[in-house]
C-alpha positions, 0 to 999 in steps of 0.5 A: 611181501618181497624177500628182499630183506631190510638193509642194515647200516652201521659205521665201523672205523669210517667204513660203511658196513651194509649187509644186503640180502637180495631176493636172488642171492644172499650177498654181503657188500661193504662199500666205502667212499674212499677213492682209489689212490691209483688205478691198476694197469689197463692191460686187461678189460676188467681187473680185480685186485684183492685181499683174502686173508685166511685163504692163502694158497687157495684158488679164487675164481670168477663165475657168471651165469652163462644165461638166466634160463639154464642158469649154467655157470661158467668160469671167466678166470681164476687166480691162486691167492698168494702167501700173504692173502693177495690176488689179482683177477683179470678178464674181459667183459663187454657189458655190465655183469653180475659175477660171483667170486668163489673160494672153495665153498665160500662165495660172494657177488658184485657187479663189474663194468667194462674197463672196471678196476676194483679193489676188494677184500674177500672176508674170512668165512663166519661159521656162525652164519651157516649150518652145513659146511659142505654147501656153498655159503655167502661171505662178506665182500668189501669194495672200494668204489671210485664214485657214487655212479659206479654200478655197485654204489648205485645198486646198494644205494637203491637197495637201501631205499627199496628196503626202507620203502618195504619196511615203512609200508609193510602193512599195506603189503600184508593187506595186499593193497600196496599199489598206490604206495608202489606207484608213489615209490616208482615216481620218487625213484625216477625223480631221485635218479633222474641224473643217472644215465646208466641204462642197466641201473634204470632197468634194475630199478624198473624190474625190482619194482615189477617183481614186487608188483607181481607178488600183489594183486596186479593182473598179469595183463597189466604186468605184461603191458607195462613190463614186457610188451614192446620192451627189449629182452634184457638177457643179461640183466639179472632183475629183468630175467628174474621177473621174466622167469617168474612171469612165465614159470611153467607157462608151456606146461600150463598152456598145454592143459588149456583148451587153446593149448590142447594141440601142444602135447601132440606137437611136442611129444608126437611130432617133436616139431619146433615150428608146430609148437611155436604156432600153438603158442601163438594162440596165447595173448601174451606170446604174440611177439616172435622173439618173446614166444621163442624164449618162453618156449626154450624156458618151458622145454628146459623146465619140462625136461626135469618135471617130465611134462613132455617126452625127454627125447622130444624136448631134446629134438626141439631144442636141437632144431632151435640151435639150427633154425632160430634166427636169434643167435642168443636163443641158439646159444641158450638152447645149446647150453641147455642141451649140453647140461642135459648130456653132460651128467646123466645116465649113459653119458660119458664121464668127464676124463681125469688124471690125478695123483695119489699120495705118492705122486703117481698119476692114475687116469679114469681110462686106466681105472675102468679097464675091465671094471666098473668104477665107484667114484667118491668126492670128499674132503677130510673135514666132512664128517658124513664123508668119513661115516660113509667110508666106514661102510666101503671095506665091506663093499670091497670085500663083496665086489672089489674084484669087479668094481674099482673104488676111488675116493678123490680128495678135494682138500687144498693140498696133497699133504692133506691126503697123506695125513688122512690116509695115515690116520685111516690105515684101514682104508686101503682102496685108491685115494687120489688128490684133485689138483685140477684147480676146480676144473674137475669139481666143475666137470662133475658139478660137485655142489656138496660132499660127499658125492658119488658116481657109478661108471661102467667099463666104457666110461659111461655113467650108470648112476649119476649121482650114485647112491651112497654106501649106506643107501641102496648102492649094494643092490646096484653093485649086485645087479651089474656084477651078477653072472649072466644066465646061460642061454642055449640055442638050437643044436646046443648040447646039454649035459644031463 
C-alpha cells in the first residue's frame, strides 16, 4: 500500500486545514479559498510574500532539486525575516517547480508557477512532532490561493481524493488484488479533472497512480508499456521522477549480473567506455530508447559510485565522457552535477574556503588556520546537547596534539552574541571559536545536515576525513597517525653513529 498518508481536514476560523503527507516528503499545507485582494509587483517572475512569526531576523531560503537523479539541492534565493516576522522572496522560474522553504532546520514545501504571486504563512516549529532538533523537520505552511486551478489547490484536492481511495479500498491492497479498483479510480480522475488544462497536473495524477501500481502485482512489462515507452522524460516532474527512480532502481548493477549483461563490468571497470556500456545496455528490452537508456546509465553510475558496484575511477571517467559526448543537454548537466557532488566533499578534495569572525569581530580564514598545521573543524550550535558533550573531550586532545593541529568550532547560532554568551558560560573552552555569518552558504558548502559535524583538513587545505570522526570516536587514532614522527631512513653513503 502506498505510503501517501490519509489527508485529514478540519475547519478552523473559516480556513480549511489539511495535513498532507506525501510519499516523497512530509509536507503540511493549509489552503484557503480566500482570494488575493491585491497582487504584488510583477517586477520579478515569482514573488512569495510571507509571514514567519517566531523566526525574526533569521534567513529564509528557497531551495529546489538541481535534478531528481543526483538530488543535489540548490538555493534559488533567500531573504532575512524582519523584526515583525515578514519577508519577501523574489526569483525567476520558467516552469512549475516543487520548492522547499528553509529556515534553519525548519522546512516546508509547495509548488510555484511562472509569474506566480503567493502569500504564505510559515508556521512556528512544533517540537512535539520531531525527536531530534538537530535534524531537518517539517513545519506547516499556509497558502492563500487565487483560484481552484492553481497548482497547489489542484494537487491538494487530488491528494484528498487519492487518500480517500486508498482508505476505502485498503483491503484489496492488503490482498494485493487492487487492479480493478485502480483502473476505476484512474477513469474517475480522468473524468473529474477533464476540464483542467494543466499538463504538469495531469502527469502528477498519472504518475502517482503509476507508483501505486508498481507496488502491486502489475508486471514490469505492463508498467513500462503504459508509463515509459514512447513517453517523454519529464525531468522536472517530481511524481514522474519518483516513478522512474523506483522502476530503474539498481538497474545497471542488476543487469550486469545477468547473462545478457555479462560484458557490463568489463566495459565499465576495464575500458571505462561510455559508448561500450550503452551498447551492452541496449540488450535490455526496456532500454531500446537512446535517451531513456542514457538517463538510466547516468542514474546507475550515480548509485554504483556509493555502493562500490564498479570502480569509482571508471564511473567518474564515463560521467566525464557523458558531459562531453552526450547530445542531450539535460544529461550533460545532470552528469556534471553528479561529478561535482563526488569531488566536493571527499577525501583529498579541497575544503571550501571560509573567512569568519570570532567573538571580538576579528576574522580568521581557513588559509590562515591551516598554515603549517592540520585543522580539526567542528560545526555546532549552543542548544545542541551532543555538541556540548563532545566539547568536553576536546581539551584532552588539545593537550596531546595542539601544537600540530588547530581546533576550530564554528557556531551556527543566529547571532554573534550567542557565541559570546556560549564562551562566557564555558571559560575552559579556550580553543578557537568562530561565528558563521555566511547566511547559510557555509553550511551548504560543507553539506551540514546535522550537528555536530566534523572535518579533518591538512595543511594544503584538503580533506583527510570527510566527515571526520567525533572526539569520542576514533579521531585520536587519526590524530596520532598524521602527527607521529616519520621514521628516519638512511641512504648509501650516509654516516651512522654507532
